[in-house]
Wavefront OBJ file of the C-alpha trace (Angstrom):
o trace
v 44.946 -1.903 68.126
v 47.011 0.593 66.383
v 50.551 -0.570 64.906
v 53.519 1.129 63.866
v 55.815 -1.012 61.983
v 58.764 0.353 59.877
v 56.823 3.526 58.864
v 53.115 1.727 58.337
v 50.819 2.432 60.703
v 47.771 -0.247 60.513
v 44.775 -0.532 62.414
v 43.420 -3.828 63.348
v 39.684 -4.177 65.233
v 38.096 -7.690 65.272
v 38.767 -9.804 61.983
v 39.063 -6.793 59.599
v 41.959 -4.599 59.433
v 43.043 -1.201 57.698
v 46.270 -0.105 56.232
v 46.436 3.679 56.802
v 49.298 5.695 56.231
v 52.347 4.099 54.823
v 55.375 6.621 54.366
v 57.994 5.966 51.760
v 61.267 6.923 53.642
v 63.512 5.059 53.671
v 63.231 3.569 50.456
v 60.524 0.954 50.030
v 60.294 0.721 53.953
v 56.453 0.906 53.405
v 56.580 -2.124 50.767
v 58.762 -4.197 53.626
v 55.687 -3.230 56.378
v 53.016 -4.149 54.241
v 54.701 -7.839 53.763
v 54.823 -8.402 57.318
v 51.472 -6.620 58.051
v 49.910 -9.117 55.188
v 51.703 -12.108 56.820
v 50.793 -11.224 60.314
v 47.247 -10.828 59.395
v 46.959 -13.977 57.490
v 48.390 -15.862 60.237
v 46.205 -14.619 62.807
v 43.072 -15.445 60.627
v 41.777 -11.958 59.347
v 39.606 -12.110 56.365
v 39.520 -8.378 55.023
v 42.264 -5.932 54.728
v 40.811 -2.359 53.887
v 43.390 -0.282 52.091
v 41.133 2.740 50.752
v 42.858 2.711 47.541
v 44.116 0.419 45.152
v 47.663 0.551 43.808
v 49.609 -1.061 41.214
v 51.665 -2.277 43.981
v 48.523 -3.496 46.344
v 47.414 -5.013 43.058
v 50.826 -7.119 42.688
v 49.440 -8.474 46.209
v 45.885 -9.334 45.114
v 44.091 -6.156 46.168
v 40.913 -5.740 44.141
v 38.016 -3.112 44.063
v 34.936 -4.124 45.149
v 31.469 -2.613 45.139
v 30.006 -1.304 48.545
v 27.326 -3.771 48.689
v 29.839 -7.018 48.345
v 32.282 -5.124 50.975
v 29.900 -4.264 53.359
v 28.809 -8.304 53.257
v 32.342 -9.160 53.383
v 32.892 -6.790 56.593
v 29.895 -8.302 58.350
v 31.490 -11.809 57.915
v 35.067 -10.430 59.451
v 33.780 -8.800 62.219
v 31.605 -11.940 63.173
v 35.192 -13.974 62.726
v 37.791 -14.189 65.226
v 41.203 -12.990 64.483
v 44.338 -12.863 66.768
v 46.499 -9.986 65.458
v 49.559 -11.370 67.935
v 49.321 -15.094 66.666
v 52.777 -14.057 65.118
v 55.377 -13.148 68.325
v 56.006 -9.429 68.325
v 59.324 -10.285 70.731
v 60.857 -12.543 67.981
v 59.997 -10.995 64.526
v 59.845 -13.280 61.628
v 62.197 -12.814 58.365
v 61.291 -11.077 55.367
v 61.569 -14.593 53.472
v 59.094 -16.389 56.072
v 56.786 -13.401 55.853
v 56.743 -14.064 52.023
v 56.373 -17.929 52.600
v 53.143 -17.163 54.640
v 51.821 -15.265 51.995
v 52.805 -17.647 49.134
v 51.142 -20.197 50.873
v 47.616 -18.503 49.947
v 48.192 -18.964 46.194
l 1 2 3 4 5 6 7 8 9 10 11 12 13 14 15 16 17 18 19 20 21 22 23 24 25 26 27 28 29 30 31 32 33 34 35 36 37 38 39 40 41 42 43 44 45 46 47 48 49 50 51 52 53 54 55 56 57 58 59 60 61 62 63 64 65 66 67 68 69 70 71 72 73 74 75 76 77 78 79 80 81 82 83 84 85 86 87 88 89 90 91 92 93 94 95 96 97 98 99 100 101 102 103 104 105 106 107
């Protein structure tokens, strides 16, 4: 499944997900989209988000670089898991505050 969300395209397949091309216009739209994407993935039971590159912004969300061997093991586990991208309703979007609260619950 590929979703466009406030300028951020994300592909989700089974339990892992990949954040792909996030754009910067309007200002900070990609950051808002990432917050909502991460909240949706957490709620849906996704276990892995592959960002391809770790930026300072992604580090602020807890992103870390991991060795290929560990990534492969995590990916294998995530693919075997079950996840539901639509667990948060798409017809009634959540607020930014609620998205942040979902993310904060992990800390």
